[in-house]
Each structure stands twice: as structure tokens, then as C-alpha cells.
PDB file of N, CA, C and O in Angstrom:
ATOM      1  N   MET A   1      55.577 -31.555 -11.190  1.00  0.00           N
ATOM      2  CA  MET A   1      54.630 -32.080 -10.486  1.00  0.00           C
ATOM      3  C   MET A   1      55.148 -33.728 -10.540  1.00  0.00           C
ATOM      4  O   MET A   1      55.947 -34.289 -11.291  1.00  0.00           O
ATOM      5  N   GLY A   2      54.402 -34.184  -9.507  1.00  0.00           N
ATOM      6  CA  GLY A   2      54.743 -35.625  -9.178  1.00  0.00           C
ATOM      7  C   GLY A   2      53.565 -36.229  -8.419  1.00  0.00           C
ATOM      8  O   GLY A   2      52.421 -35.776  -8.465  1.00  0.00           O
ATOM      9  N   ASN A   3      53.979 -37.373  -7.663  1.00  0.00           N
ATOM     10  CA  ASN A   3      52.683 -37.985  -6.960  1.00  0.00           C
ATOM     11  C   ASN A   3      53.216 -38.200  -5.473  1.00  0.00           C
ATOM     12  O   ASN A   3      54.341 -38.655  -5.267  1.00  0.00           O
ATOM     13  N   ILE A   4      52.561 -37.934  -4.708  1.00  0.00           N
ATOM     14  CA  ILE A   4      52.757 -38.289  -3.234  1.00  0.00           C
ATOM     15  C   ILE A   4      51.486 -39.290  -2.771  1.00  0.00           C
ATOM     16  O   ILE A   4      50.331 -38.866  -2.814  1.00  0.00           O
ATOM     17  N   ALA A   5      51.785 -40.597  -2.343  1.00  0.00           N
ATOM     18  CA  ALA A   5      50.771 -41.347  -1.946  1.00  0.00           C
ATOM     19  C   ALA A   5      49.892 -41.716  -3.078  1.00  0.00           C
ATOM     20  O   ALA A   5      48.749 -42.123  -2.870  1.00  0.00           O
ATOM     21  N   GLY A   6      50.397 -41.585  -4.310  1.00  0.00           N
ATOM     22  CA  GLY A   6      49.596 -42.047  -5.564  1.00  0.00           C
ATOM     23  C   GLY A   6      48.531 -40.800  -5.940  1.00  0.00           C
ATOM     24  O   GLY A   6      47.647 -40.856  -6.794  1.00  0.00           O
ATOM     25  N   ARG A   7      48.843 -39.705  -5.105  1.00  0.00           N
ATOM     26  CA  ARG A   7      47.894 -38.649  -5.565  1.00  0.00           C
ATOM     27  C   ARG A   7      48.644 -37.555  -6.447  1.00  0.00           C
ATOM     28  O   ARG A   7      49.672 -37.142  -5.910  1.00  0.00           O
ATOM     29  N   PRO A   8      48.371 -37.045  -7.585  1.00  0.00           N
ATOM     30  CA  PRO A   8      49.022 -35.888  -8.192  1.00  0.00           C
ATOM     31  C   PRO A   8      49.321 -34.553  -7.293  1.00  0.00           C
ATOM     32  O   PRO A   8      48.412 -33.891  -6.791  1.00  0.00           O
ATOM     33  N   THR A   9      50.616 -34.262  -7.163  1.00  0.00           N
ATOM     34  CA  THR A   9      50.982 -33.282  -6.180  1.00  0.00           C
ATOM     35  C   THR A   9      51.774 -32.213  -7.052  1.00  0.00           C
ATOM     36  O   THR A   9      52.380 -32.533  -8.074  1.00  0.00           O
ATOM     37  N   GLN A  10      51.718 -30.955  -6.573  1.00  0.00           N
ATOM     38  CA  GLN A  10      52.822 -29.811  -7.020  1.00  0.00           C
ATOM     39  C   GLN A  10      53.431 -29.353  -5.711  1.00  0.00           C
ATOM     40  O   GLN A  10      52.871 -29.307  -4.615  1.00  0.00           O
ATOM     41  N   LEU A  11      54.552 -29.055  -5.986  1.00  0.00           N
ATOM     42  CA  LEU A  11      55.479 -28.381  -4.749  1.00  0.00           C
ATOM     43  C   LEU A  11      55.835 -27.305  -5.255  1.00  0.00           C
ATOM     44  O   LEU A  11      55.842 -27.223  -6.483  1.00  0.00           O
ATOM     45  N   TRP A  12      56.259 -26.094  -4.382  1.00  0.00           N
ATOM     46  CA  TRP A  12      57.079 -25.056  -5.003  1.00  0.00           C
ATOM     47  C   TRP A  12      57.777 -24.412  -3.916  1.00  0.00           C
ATOM     48  O   TRP A  12      57.499 -24.748  -2.764  1.00  0.00           O
ATOM     49  N   VAL A  13      58.735 -23.440  -4.161  1.00  0.00           N
ATOM     50  CA  VAL A  13      59.448 -22.686  -3.216  1.00  0.00           C
ATOM     51  C   VAL A  13      59.170 -21.153  -4.067  1.00  0.00           C
ATOM     52  O   VAL A  13      59.022 -21.103  -5.288  1.00  0.00           O
ATOM     53  N   GLY A  14      59.141 -20.185  -3.337  1.00  0.00           N
ATOM     54  CA  GLY A  14      58.966 -18.931  -3.946  1.00  0.00           C
ATOM     55  C   GLY A  14      59.578 -17.655  -3.036  1.00  0.00           C
ATOM     56  O   GLY A  14      59.644 -17.602  -1.808  1.00  0.00           O
ATOM     57  N   VAL A  15      59.998 -16.657  -4.001  1.00  0.00           N
ATOM     58  CA  VAL A  15      60.283 -15.436  -3.377  1.00  0.00           C
ATOM     59  C   VAL A  15      59.299 -14.407  -3.883  1.00  0.00           C
ATOM     60  O   VAL A  15      58.844 -14.467  -5.025  1.00  0.00           O
ATOM     61  N   GLY A  16      58.976 -13.457  -3.016  1.00  0.00           N
ATOM     62  CA  GLY A  16      57.998 -12.494  -3.547  1.00  0.00           C
ATOM     63  C   GLY A  16      58.590 -10.890  -3.055  1.00  0.00           C
ATOM     64  O   GLY A  16      59.102 -10.570  -1.982  1.00  0.00           O
ATOM     65  N   ASN A  17      58.386 -10.288  -3.925  1.00  0.00           N
ATOM     66  CA  ASN A  17      58.956  -8.815  -3.644  1.00  0.00           C
ATOM     67  C   ASN A  17      57.507  -8.067  -3.230  1.00  0.00           C
ATOM     68  O   ASN A  17      56.638  -8.006  -4.099  1.00  0.00           O
ATOM     69  N   TRP A  18      57.282  -7.568  -2.063  1.00  0.00           N
ATOM     70  CA  TRP A  18      56.140  -6.889  -1.468  1.00  0.00           C
ATOM     71  C   TRP A  18      56.455  -5.357  -1.615  1.00  0.00           C
ATOM     72  O   TRP A  18      56.844  -4.619  -0.710  1.00  0.00           O
ATOM     73  N   ASP A  19      56.197  -4.991  -3.019  1.00  0.00           N
ATOM     74  CA  ASP A  19      56.412  -3.518  -3.358  1.00  0.00           C
ATOM     75  C   ASP A  19      55.139  -2.951  -3.017  1.00  0.00           C
ATOM     76  O   ASP A  19      54.464  -2.634  -3.997  1.00  0.00           O
ATOM     77  N   THR A  20      54.684  -2.760  -2.010  1.00  0.00           N
ATOM     78  CA  THR A  20      53.317  -2.225  -1.756  1.00  0.00           C
ATOM     79  C   THR A  20      53.080  -0.929  -0.968  1.00  0.00           C
ATOM     80  O   THR A  20      52.084  -0.749  -0.267  1.00  0.00           O
ATOM     81  N   ALA A  21      54.044  -0.067  -1.132  1.00  0.00           N
ATOM     82  CA  ALA A  21      54.320   1.133  -0.340  1.00  0.00           C
ATOM     83  C   ALA A  21      53.053   1.848  -0.725  1.00  0.00           C
ATOM     84  O   ALA A  21      52.500   1.723  -1.817  1.00  0.00           O
ATOM     85  N   ALA A  22      52.626   2.637   0.301  1.00  0.00           N
ATOM     86  CA  ALA A  22      51.261   3.472  -0.114  1.00  0.00           C
ATOM     87  C   ALA A  22      51.209   4.784   1.043  1.00  0.00           C
ATOM     88  O   ALA A  22      52.023   4.772   1.966  1.00  0.00           O
ATOM     89  N   THR A  23      50.398   5.683   0.946  1.00  0.00           N
ATOM     90  CA  THR A  23      50.291   6.847   1.696  1.00  0.00           C
ATOM     91  C   THR A  23      48.783   6.947   2.034  1.00  0.00           C
ATOM     92  O   THR A  23      48.000   7.466   1.239  1.00  0.00           O
ATOM     93  N   ALA A  24      48.442   6.510   3.065  1.00  0.00           N
ATOM     94  CA  ALA A  24      47.215   6.804   3.648  1.00  0.00           C
ATOM     95  C   ALA A  24      46.848   8.390   4.225  1.00  0.00           C
ATOM     96  O   ALA A  24      47.492   9.025   5.059  1.00  0.00           O
ATOM     97  N   LYS A  25      45.787   8.749   3.610  1.00  0.00           N
ATOM     98  CA  LYS A  25      45.464  10.193   3.922  1.00  0.00           C
ATOM     99  C   LYS A  25      44.132  10.298   4.225  1.00  0.00           C
ATOM    100  O   LYS A  25      43.347   9.674   3.512  1.00  0.00           O
ATOM    101  N   GLY A  26      43.579  11.166   5.423  1.00  0.00           N
ATOM    102  CA  GLY A  26      42.220  11.212   5.821  1.00  0.00           C
ATOM    103  C   GLY A  26      42.158  12.453   6.680  1.00  0.00           C
ATOM    104  O   GLY A  26      43.043  13.307   6.732  1.00  0.00           O
ATOM    105  N   HIS A  27      41.055  12.462   7.328  1.00  0.00           N
ATOM    106  CA  HIS A  27      40.372  13.563   8.056  1.00  0.00           C
ATOM    107  C   HIS A  27      39.420  13.012   8.910  1.00  0.00           C
ATOM    108  O   HIS A  27      38.656  12.097   8.604  1.00  0.00           O
ATOM    109  N   GLY A  28      39.490  13.716  10.235  1.00  0.00           N
ATOM    110  CA  GLY A  28      38.361  13.361  11.155  1.00  0.00           C
ATOM    111  C   GLY A  28      37.948  14.401  11.797  1.00  0.00           C
ATOM    112  O   GLY A  28      38.323  15.535  11.500  1.00  0.00           O
ATOM    113  N   GLU A  29      37.224  14.176  12.640  1.00  0.00           N
ATOM    114  CA  GLU A  29      36.437  15.596  13.741  1.00  0.00           C
ATOM    115  C   GLU A  29      36.780  15.053  15.192  1.00  0.00           C
ATOM    116  O   GLU A  29      36.722  13.889  15.589  1.00  0.00           O
ATOM    117  N   LEU A  30      37.113  16.073  15.804  1.00  0.00           N
ATOM    118  CA  LEU A  30      37.054  15.688  17.419  1.00  0.00           C
ATOM    119  C   LEU A  30      35.770  16.202  18.112  1.00  0.00           C
ATOM    120  O   LEU A  30      34.989  17.000  17.595  1.00  0.00           O
ATOM    121  N   GLU A  31      35.636  15.628  19.394  1.00  0.00           N
ATOM    122  CA  GLU A  31      34.296  15.909  19.950  1.00  0.00           C
ATOM    123  C   GLU A  31      33.834  17.457  20.035  1.00  0.00           C
ATOM    124  O   GLU A  31      32.703  17.936  19.948  1.00  0.00           O
ATOM    125  N   ASP A  32      35.173  18.119  20.248  1.00  0.00           N
ATOM    126  CA  ASP A  32      34.743  19.623  20.213  1.00  0.00           C
ATOM    127  C   ASP A  32      34.524  20.314  18.929  1.00  0.00           C
ATOM    128  O   ASP A  32      34.274  21.519  18.917  1.00  0.00           O
ATOM    129  N   GLY A  33      34.611  19.566  17.766  1.00  0.00           N
ATOM    130  CA  GLY A  33      34.440  20.105  16.448  1.00  0.00           C
ATOM    131  C   GLY A  33      35.455  20.402  15.690  1.00  0.00           C
ATOM    132  O   GLY A  33      35.360  20.707  14.501  1.00  0.00           O
ATOM    133  N   THR A  34      36.492  20.331  16.333  1.00  0.00           N
ATOM    134  CA  THR A  34      37.995  20.662  15.521  1.00  0.00           C
ATOM    135  C   THR A  34      38.183  19.609  14.560  1.00  0.00           C
ATOM    136  O   THR A  34      38.132  18.432  14.919  1.00  0.00           O
ATOM    137  N   ARG A  35      38.393  19.936  13.380  1.00  0.00           N
ATOM    138  CA  ARG A  35      38.685  19.167  12.261  1.00  0.00           C
ATOM    139  C   ARG A  35      40.226  18.933  12.179  1.00  0.00           C
ATOM    140  O   ARG A  35      40.994  19.895  12.193  1.00  0.00           O
ATOM    141  N   PHE A  36      40.666  17.662  12.094  1.00  0.00           N
ATOM    142  CA  PHE A  36      42.007  17.289  11.791  1.00  0.00           C
ATOM    143  C   PHE A  36      42.393  16.362  10.513  1.00  0.00           C
ATOM    144  O   PHE A  36      41.613  15.490  10.130  1.00  0.00           O
ATOM    145  N   THR A  37      43.444  16.562   9.976  1.00  0.00           N
ATOM    146  CA  THR A  37      43.741  15.739   8.752  1.00  0.00           C
ATOM    147  C   THR A  37      45.241  15.070   9.293  1.00  0.00           C
ATOM    148  O   THR A  37      46.010  15.556  10.122  1.00  0.00           O
ATOM    149  N   PHE A  38      45.352  14.002   8.654  1.00  0.00           N
ATOM    150  CA  PHE A  38      46.592  13.059   8.907  1.00  0.00           C
ATOM    151  C   PHE A  38      47.063  12.478   7.328  1.00  0.00           C
ATOM    152  O   PHE A  38      46.253  12.413   6.405  1.00  0.00           O
ATOM    153  N   GLU A  39      48.477  12.084   7.199  1.00  0.00           N
ATOM    154  CA  GLU A  39      48.886  11.531   6.475  1.00  0.00           C
ATOM    155  C   GLU A  39      49.812  10.495   6.956  1.00  0.00           C
ATOM    156  O   GLU A  39      50.477  10.771   7.954  1.00  0.00           O
ATOM    157  N   ALA A  40      49.951   9.415   6.436  1.00  0.00           N
ATOM    158  CA  ALA A  40      50.620   8.248   6.962  1.00  0.00           C
ATOM    159  C   ALA A  40      51.448   7.392   5.742  1.00  0.00           C
ATOM    160  O   ALA A  40      50.818   6.684   4.956  1.00  0.00           O
ATOM    161  N   ASP A  41      52.833   7.526   5.676  1.00  0.00           N
ATOM    162  CA  ASP A  41      53.367   6.456   4.670  1.00  0.00           C
ATOM    163  C   ASP A  41      53.352   5.226   5.239  1.00  0.00           C
ATOM    164  O   ASP A  41      53.659   5.106   6.425  1.00  0.00           O
ATOM    165  N   GLN A  42      53.050   4.317   4.593  1.00  0.00           N
ATOM    166  CA  GLN A  42      53.000   2.819   4.902  1.00  0.00           C
ATOM    167  C   GLN A  42      53.845   1.922   4.029  1.00  0.00           C
ATOM    168  O   GLN A  42      53.839   2.267   2.847  1.00  0.00           O
ATOM    169  N   LYS A  43      54.514   0.941   4.291  1.00  0.00           N
ATOM    170  CA  LYS A  43      55.145   0.151   3.725  1.00  0.00           C
ATOM    171  C   LYS A  43      55.819  -1.082   4.389  1.00  0.00           C
ATOM    172  O   LYS A  43      56.243  -0.873   5.525  1.00  0.00           O
ATOM    173  N   PRO A  44      55.991  -2.308   3.890  1.00  0.00           N
ATOM    174  CA  PRO A  44      56.504  -3.551   4.577  1.00  0.00           C
ATOM    175  C   PRO A  44      57.683  -3.137   5.176  1.00  0.00           C
ATOM    176  O   PRO A  44      58.420  -2.302   4.653  1.00  0.00           O
ATOM    177  N   LYS A  45      57.929  -3.718   6.340  1.00  0.00           N
ATOM    178  CA  LYS A  45      59.194  -3.411   7.330  1.00  0.00           C
ATOM    179  C   LYS A  45      60.204  -4.219   6.352  1.00  0.00           C
ATOM    180  O   LYS A  45      61.300  -3.680   6.205  1.00  0.00           O
ATOM    181  N   THR A  46      60.007  -5.313   5.734  1.00  0.00           N
ATOM    182  CA  THR A  46      60.982  -6.019   5.024  1.00  0.00           C
ATOM    183  C   THR A  46      60.441  -6.493   3.551  1.00  0.00           C
ATOM    184  O   THR A  46      59.511  -7.293   3.441  1.00  0.00           O
ATOM    185  N   GLN A  47      60.957  -6.057   2.705  1.00  0.00           N
ATOM    186  CA  GLN A  47      60.497  -6.142   1.405  1.00  0.00           C
ATOM    187  C   GLN A  47      60.311  -7.467   0.497  1.00  0.00           C
ATOM    188  O   GLN A  47      59.680  -7.606  -0.550  1.00  0.00           O
ATOM    189  N   TRP A  48      61.083  -8.408   1.257  1.00  0.00           N
ATOM    190  CA  TRP A  48      60.936  -9.808   0.690  1.00  0.00           C
ATOM    191  C   TRP A  48      60.272 -10.914   1.596  1.00  0.00           C
ATOM    192  O   TRP A  48      60.470 -11.040   2.805  1.00  0.00           O
ATOM    193  N   MET A  49      59.409 -11.737   0.769  1.00  0.00           N
ATOM    194  CA  MET A  49      58.919 -12.730   1.481  1.00  0.00           C
ATOM    195  C   MET A  49      59.290 -14.092   0.704  1.00  0.00           C
ATOM    196  O   MET A  49      59.307 -14.168  -0.524  1.00  0.00           O
ATOM    197  N   TYR A  50      59.580 -15.144   1.565  1.00  0.00           N
ATOM    198  CA  TYR A  50      59.979 -16.313   1.002  1.00  0.00           C
ATOM    199  C   TYR A  50      58.859 -17.326   1.369  1.00  0.00           C
ATOM    200  O   TYR A  50      58.261 -17.185   2.436  1.00  0.00           O
ATOM    201  N   ASP A  51      58.599 -18.195   0.645  1.00  0.00           N
ATOM    202  CA  ASP A  51      57.338 -19.200   0.762  1.00  0.00           C
ATOM    203  C   ASP A  51      57.747 -20.598   0.120  1.00  0.00           C
ATOM    204  O   ASP A  51      58.578 -20.718  -0.781  1.00  0.00           O
ATOM    205  N   ILE A  52      56.946 -21.773   0.798  1.00  0.00           N
ATOM    206  CA  ILE A  52      56.728 -22.971   0.307  1.00  0.00           C
ATOM    207  C   ILE A  52      55.321 -23.376   0.375  1.00  0.00           C
ATOM    208  O   ILE A  52      54.505 -23.016   1.223  1.00  0.00           O
ATOM    209  N   GLY A  53      55.118 -24.218  -0.679  1.00  0.00           N
ATOM    210  CA  GLY A  53      53.606 -24.624  -1.088  1.00  0.00           C
ATOM    211  C   GLY A  53      53.450 -25.933  -1.570  1.00  0.00           C
ATOM    212  O   GLY A  53      54.395 -26.680  -1.825  1.00  0.00           O
ATOM    213  N   ALA A  54      52.400 -26.181  -1.682  1.00  0.00           N
ATOM    214  CA  ALA A  54      51.716 -27.651  -2.264  1.00  0.00           C
ATOM    215  C   ALA A  54      50.512 -27.610  -2.778  1.00  0.00           C
ATOM    216  O   ALA A  54      49.698 -26.928  -2.155  1.00  0.00           O
ATOM    217  N   ASN A  55      50.122 -28.189  -3.823  1.00  0.00           N
ATOM    218  CA  ASN A  55      48.778 -28.331  -4.336  1.00  0.00           C
ATOM    219  C   ASN A  55      48.509 -29.833  -4.309  1.00  0.00           C
ATOM    220  O   ASN A  55      49.206 -30.563  -5.013  1.00  0.00           O
ATOM    221  N   PHE A  56      47.510 -30.360  -3.515  1.00  0.00           N
ATOM    222  CA  PHE A  56      47.521 -31.845  -3.413  1.00  0.00           C
ATOM    223  C   PHE A  56      45.808 -32.094  -4.122  1.00  0.00           C
ATOM    224  O   PHE A  56      44.736 -31.570  -3.817  1.00  0.00           O
ATOM    225  N   GLU A  57      46.172 -33.136  -5.176  1.00  0.00           N
ATOM    226  CA  GLU A  57      44.788 -33.492  -5.808  1.00  0.00           C
ATOM    227  C   GLU A  57      44.126 -34.666  -5.102  1.00  0.00           C
ATOM    228  O   GLU A  57      44.456 -35.778  -5.515  1.00  0.00           O
ATOM    229  N   LEU A  58      43.273 -34.607  -4.138  1.00  0.00           N
ATOM    230  CA  LEU A  58      42.695 -35.459  -3.294  1.00  0.00           C
ATOM    231  C   LEU A  58      41.926 -36.476  -4.252  1.00  0.00           C
ATOM    232  O   LEU A  58      42.030 -37.698  -4.156  1.00  0.00           O
ATOM    233  N   SER A  59      41.153 -35.817  -5.173  1.00  0.00           N
ATOM    234  CA  SER A  59      40.327 -36.466  -5.944  1.00  0.00           C
ATOM    235  C   SER A  59      40.053 -35.727  -7.468  1.00  0.00           C
ATOM    236  O   SER A  59      40.534 -34.606  -7.637  1.00  0.00           O
ATOM    237  N   LYS A  60      39.439 -36.234  -8.337  1.00  0.00           N
ATOM    238  CA  LYS A  60      39.189 -35.330  -9.521  1.00  0.00           C
ATOM    239  C   LYS A  60      38.393 -33.924  -9.344  1.00  0.00           C
ATOM    240  O   LYS A  60      38.473 -32.927 -10.062  1.00  0.00           O
ATOM    241  N   ARG A  61      37.583 -34.134  -8.152  1.00  0.00           N
ATOM    242  CA  ARG A  61      36.669 -32.982  -7.884  1.00  0.00           C
ATOM    243  C   ARG A  61      37.450 -32.184  -6.444  1.00  0.00           C
ATOM    244  O   ARG A  61      37.211 -30.991  -6.261  1.00  0.00           O
ATOM    245  N   PHE A  62      38.061 -32.684  -5.804  1.00  0.00           N
ATOM    246  CA  PHE A  62      38.789 -32.029  -4.704  1.00  0.00           C
ATOM    247  C   PHE A  62      40.213 -31.889  -4.660  1.00  0.00           C
ATOM    248  O   PHE A  62      40.965 -32.857  -4.777  1.00  0.00           O
ATOM    249  N   GLN A  63      40.697 -30.439  -4.457  1.00  0.00           N
ATOM    250  CA  GLN A  63      42.194 -30.139  -4.419  1.00  0.00           C
ATOM    251  C   GLN A  63      42.223 -29.419  -3.200  1.00  0.00           C
ATOM    252  O   GLN A  63      41.216 -28.903  -2.715  1.00  0.00           O
ATOM    253  N   LEU A  64      43.492 -29.363  -2.630  1.00  0.00           N
ATOM    254  CA  LEU A  64      43.977 -28.726  -1.514  1.00  0.00           C
ATOM    255  C   LEU A  64      45.457 -27.881  -1.601  1.00  0.00           C
ATOM    256  O   LEU A  64      46.525 -28.468  -1.770  1.00  0.00           O
ATOM    257  N   VAL A  65      45.339 -26.468  -1.462  1.00  0.00           N
ATOM    258  CA  VAL A  65      46.499 -25.880  -1.531  1.00  0.00           C
ATOM    259  C   VAL A  65      46.820 -25.204  -0.249  1.00  0.00           C
ATOM    260  O   VAL A  65      46.006 -24.661   0.499  1.00  0.00           O
ATOM    261  N   ILE A  66      48.196 -25.310  -0.074  1.00  0.00           N
ATOM    262  CA  ILE A  66      48.610 -24.847   1.396  1.00  0.00           C
ATOM    263  C   ILE A  66      50.056 -24.095   0.912  1.00  0.00           C
ATOM    264  O   ILE A  66      50.954 -24.641   0.271  1.00  0.00           O
ATOM    265  N   ASP A  67      50.033 -22.761   1.371  1.00  0.00           N
ATOM    266  CA  ASP A  67      51.316 -22.206   1.287  1.00  0.00           C
ATOM    267  C   ASP A  67      51.646 -21.353   2.562  1.00  0.00           C
ATOM    268  O   ASP A  67      50.800 -20.703   3.176  1.00  0.00           O
ATOM    269  N   VAL A  68      52.930 -21.430   2.875  1.00  0.00           N
ATOM    270  CA  VAL A  68      53.598 -21.001   4.117  1.00  0.00           C
ATOM    271  C   VAL A  68      54.509 -20.103   3.816  1.00  0.00           C
ATOM    272  O   VAL A  68      55.341 -20.432   2.970  1.00  0.00           O
ATOM    273  N   GLY A  69      54.578 -18.986   4.315  1.00  0.00           N
ATOM    274  CA  GLY A  69      55.766 -17.850   4.068  1.00  0.00           C
ATOM    275  C   GLY A  69      55.981 -17.199   5.241  1.00  0.00           C
ATOM    276  O   GLY A  69      55.268 -17.238   6.244  1.00  0.00           O
ATOM    277  N   ALA A  70      57.184 -16.485   5.045  1.00  0.00           N
ATOM    278  CA  ALA A  70      57.811 -15.682   6.193  1.00  0.00           C
ATOM    279  C   ALA A  70      58.710 -14.722   5.636  1.00  0.00           C
ATOM    280  O   ALA A  70      59.305 -15.079   4.619  1.00  0.00           O
ATOM    281  N   ASP A  71      58.983 -13.337   6.182  1.00  0.00           N
ATOM    282  CA  ASP A  71      60.021 -12.577   6.016  1.00  0.00           C
ATOM    283  C   ASP A  71      61.081 -12.421   6.711  1.00  0.00           C
ATOM    284  O   ASP A  71      62.004 -11.641   6.473  1.00  0.00           O
ATOM    285  N   PHE A  72      60.939 -13.430   7.914  1.00  0.00           N
ATOM    286  CA  PHE A  72      61.922 -13.321   9.046  1.00  0.00           C
ATOM    287  C   PHE A  72      62.326 -12.197   9.677  1.00  0.00           C
ATOM    288  O   PHE A  72      63.454 -11.964  10.113  1.00  0.00           O
ATOM    289  N   ASP A  73      61.218 -11.401   9.716  1.00  0.00           N
ATOM    290  CA  ASP A  73      61.305 -10.192  10.497  1.00  0.00           C
ATOM    291  C   ASP A  73      60.107  -9.802  11.058  1.00  0.00           C
ATOM    292  O   ASP A  73      59.826  -8.630  11.312  1.00  0.00           O
ATOM    293  N   GLY A  74      59.218 -10.990  11.309  1.00  0.00           N
ATOM    294  CA  GLY A  74      58.050 -10.679  12.085  1.00  0.00           C
ATOM    295  C   GLY A  74      56.777 -10.742  11.083  1.00  0.00           C
ATOM    296  O   GLY A  74      55.668 -10.626  11.603  1.00  0.00           O
ATOM    297  N   GLY A  75      56.863 -10.913   9.740  1.00  0.00           N
ATOM    298  CA  GLY A  75      55.749 -10.791   8.790  1.00  0.00           C
ATOM    299  C   GLY A  75      55.545 -12.456   8.466  1.00  0.00           C
ATOM    300  O   GLY A  75      56.489 -13.181   8.152  1.00  0.00           O
ATOM    301  N   TYR A  76      54.387 -12.841   8.578  1.00  0.00           N
ATOM    302  CA  TYR A  76      54.125 -14.301   8.290  1.00  0.00           C
ATOM    303  C   TYR A  76      52.967 -14.527   7.215  1.00  0.00           C
ATOM    304  O   TYR A  76      52.185 -13.581   7.122  1.00  0.00           O
ATOM    305  N   LEU A  77      52.719 -15.661   6.360  1.00  0.00           N
ATOM    306  CA  LEU A  77      51.301 -15.529   5.748  1.00  0.00           C
ATOM    307  C   LEU A  77      51.327 -17.286   5.943  1.00  0.00           C
ATOM    308  O   LEU A  77      52.291 -18.037   6.090  1.00  0.00           O
ATOM    309  N   PHE A  78      49.768 -17.593   5.871  1.00  0.00           N
ATOM    310  CA  PHE A  78      49.652 -18.866   5.623  1.00  0.00           C
ATOM    311  C   PHE A  78      48.340 -18.879   4.841  1.00  0.00           C
ATOM    312  O   PHE A  78      47.469 -18.027   5.016  1.00  0.00           O
ATOM    313  N   VAL A  79      48.241 -19.850   4.001  1.00  0.00           N
ATOM    314  CA  VAL A  79      47.207 -19.882   2.986  1.00  0.00           C
ATOM    315  C   VAL A  79      46.793 -21.241   3.194  1.00  0.00           C
ATOM    316  O   VAL A  79      47.701 -22.057   3.349  1.00  0.00           O
ATOM    317  N   ILE A  80      45.406 -21.720   3.237  1.00  0.00           N
ATOM    318  CA  ILE A  80      44.778 -22.942   3.010  1.00  0.00           C
ATOM    319  C   ILE A  80      43.637 -22.668   2.056  1.00  0.00           C
ATOM    320  O   ILE A  80      42.828 -21.780   2.324  1.00  0.00           O
ATOM    321  N   ALA A  81      43.545 -23.318   1.064  1.00  0.00           N
ATOM    322  CA  ALA A  81      42.520 -23.156   0.050  1.00  0.00           C
ATOM    323  C   ALA A  81      42.046 -24.417  -0.520  1.00  0.00           C
ATOM    324  O   ALA A  81      42.753 -25.069  -1.288  1.00  0.00           O
ATOM    325  N   PRO A  82      40.805 -24.802  -0.150  1.00  0.00           N
ATOM    326  CA  PRO A  82      40.375 -25.967  -0.602  1.00  0.00           C
ATOM    327  C   PRO A  82      39.491 -25.679  -1.987  1.00  0.00           C
ATOM    328  O   PRO A  82      38.805 -24.658  -2.047  1.00  0.00           O
ATOM    329  N   THR A  83      39.535 -26.575  -3.040  1.00  0.00           N
ATOM    330  CA  THR A  83      38.995 -26.235  -4.128  1.00  0.00           C
ATOM    331  C   THR A  83      37.983 -27.287  -4.522  1.00  0.00           C
ATOM    332  O   THR A  83      38.344 -28.439  -4.282  1.00  0.00           O
ATOM    333  N   TYR A  84      36.917 -27.153  -5.020  1.00  0.00           N
ATOM    334  CA  TYR A  84      35.866 -28.170  -5.524  1.00  0.00           C
ATOM    335  C   TYR A  84      35.464 -27.842  -6.881  1.00  0.00           C
ATOM    336  O   TYR A  84      35.028 -26.734  -7.191  1.00  0.00           O
ATOM    337  N   ARG A  85      35.600 -28.722  -7.614  1.00  0.00           N
ATOM    338  CA  ARG A  85      35.119 -28.701  -9.134  1.00  0.00           C
ATOM    339  C   ARG A  85      33.887 -29.255  -9.110  1.00  0.00           C
ATOM    340  O   ARG A  85      33.671 -30.350  -8.590  1.00  0.00           O
ATOM    341  N   PHE A  86      32.887 -28.453  -9.740  1.00  0.00           N
ATOM    342  CA  PHE A  86      31.570 -28.829  -9.817  1.00  0.00           C
ATOM    343  C   PHE A  86      31.423 -29.753 -11.195  1.00  0.00           C
ATOM    344  O   PHE A  86      32.014 -29.447 -12.230  1.00  0.00           O
ATOM    345  N   PRO A  87      30.637 -30.816 -11.092  1.00  0.00           N
ATOM    346  CA  PRO A  87      30.485 -31.496 -12.279  1.00  0.00           C
ATOM    347  C   PRO A  87      29.958 -30.680 -13.425  1.00  0.00           C
ATOM    348  O   PRO A  87      29.129 -29.778 -13.311  1.00  0.00           O
ATOM    349  N   GLU A  88      30.540 -31.099 -14.580  1.00  0.00           N
ATOM    350  CA  GLU A  88      30.118 -30.339 -15.938  1.00  0.00           C
ATOM    351  C   GLU A  88      28.597 -30.711 -16.354  1.00  0.00           C
ATOM    352  O   GLU A  88      28.249 -31.876 -16.546  1.00  0.00           O
ATOM    353  N   SER A  89      27.729 -29.597 -16.473  1.00  0.00           N
ATOM    354  CA  SER A  89      26.344 -29.978 -16.649  1.00  0.00           C
ATOM    355  C   SER A  89      26.121 -30.272 -18.173  1.00  0.00           C
ATOM    356  O   SER A  89      27.062 -30.013 -18.924  1.00  0.00           O
ATOM    357  N   ALA A  90      24.969 -30.786 -18.703  1.00  0.00           N
ATOM    358  CA  ALA A  90      24.909 -31.130 -20.042  1.00  0.00           C
ATOM    359  C   ALA A  90      24.800 -30.182 -20.883  1.00  0.00           C
ATOM    360  O   ALA A  90      25.032 -30.468 -22.057  1.00  0.00           O
ATOM    361  N   GLY A  91      24.395 -28.702 -20.525  1.00  0.00           N
ATOM    362  CA  GLY A  91      24.198 -27.506 -21.095  1.00  0.00           C
ATOM    363  C   GLY A  91      25.683 -26.953 -21.515  1.00  0.00           C
ATOM    364  O   GLY A  91      25.843 -26.216 -22.488  1.00  0.00           O
ATOM    365  N   ASN A  92      26.654 -27.354 -20.744  1.00  0.00           N
ATOM    366  CA  ASN A  92      28.082 -26.757 -21.121  1.00  0.00           C
ATOM    367  C   ASN A  92      28.918 -27.613 -21.718  1.00  0.00           C
ATOM    368  O   ASN A  92      30.124 -27.371 -21.675  1.00  0.00           O
ATOM    369  N   ARG A  93      28.478 -28.662 -22.321  1.00  0.00           N
ATOM    370  CA  ARG A  93      29.303 -29.717 -23.168  1.00  0.00           C
ATOM    371  C   ARG A  93      29.430 -29.235 -24.637  1.00  0.00           C
ATOM    372  O   ARG A  93      30.039 -29.918 -25.461  1.00  0.00           O
TER     373      ARG A  93
END
């Protein structure tokens, strides 16, 4: 953690293993009433995702998280997450 332009800031780099293999199964019906079933194995084309991100504290109530990643084989991620902290009410003290 540090400061950028006088604002508390966290920076990170990361690597994630997308171990998300699954099998989709189902069935359907054609217009002529014929029933069909299917089964499809699904998994990421590339197992590893690399990312960089930051959390900026704009004020005591507002923060902004930005995270960008790629697997360098066609997969990308982009996250922007604003955060607002509500004032503490008298009943919660």
C-alpha cells in the first residue's frame, strides 16, 4: 500500500488458474416432436490468467477498484468496481 497523488492506493499483479471445466447436459425437442439430448465438455482454452489491478481511495467514503487481465490467447477480463461506504448510523455504534 502506498499513496498516489496523496491518495491511499493498493497495486497488485496476479496469476489465476481457471480450473473451471464442466459438462453441460440437456435435452430439447424439435418441431416434429423428436426429442434430442446433448452433452458438451467445456473448459477454458488457456488455463492461466494474468492480471494487474489497483484500488484507489478517492475519499473516506468512495473507492475505485480497477482490474485488467488476459490469458494471451483470446481471453480478457476488465473489472471496474466503485465502492461507497455509507455513514455509520447512531444505532450501529
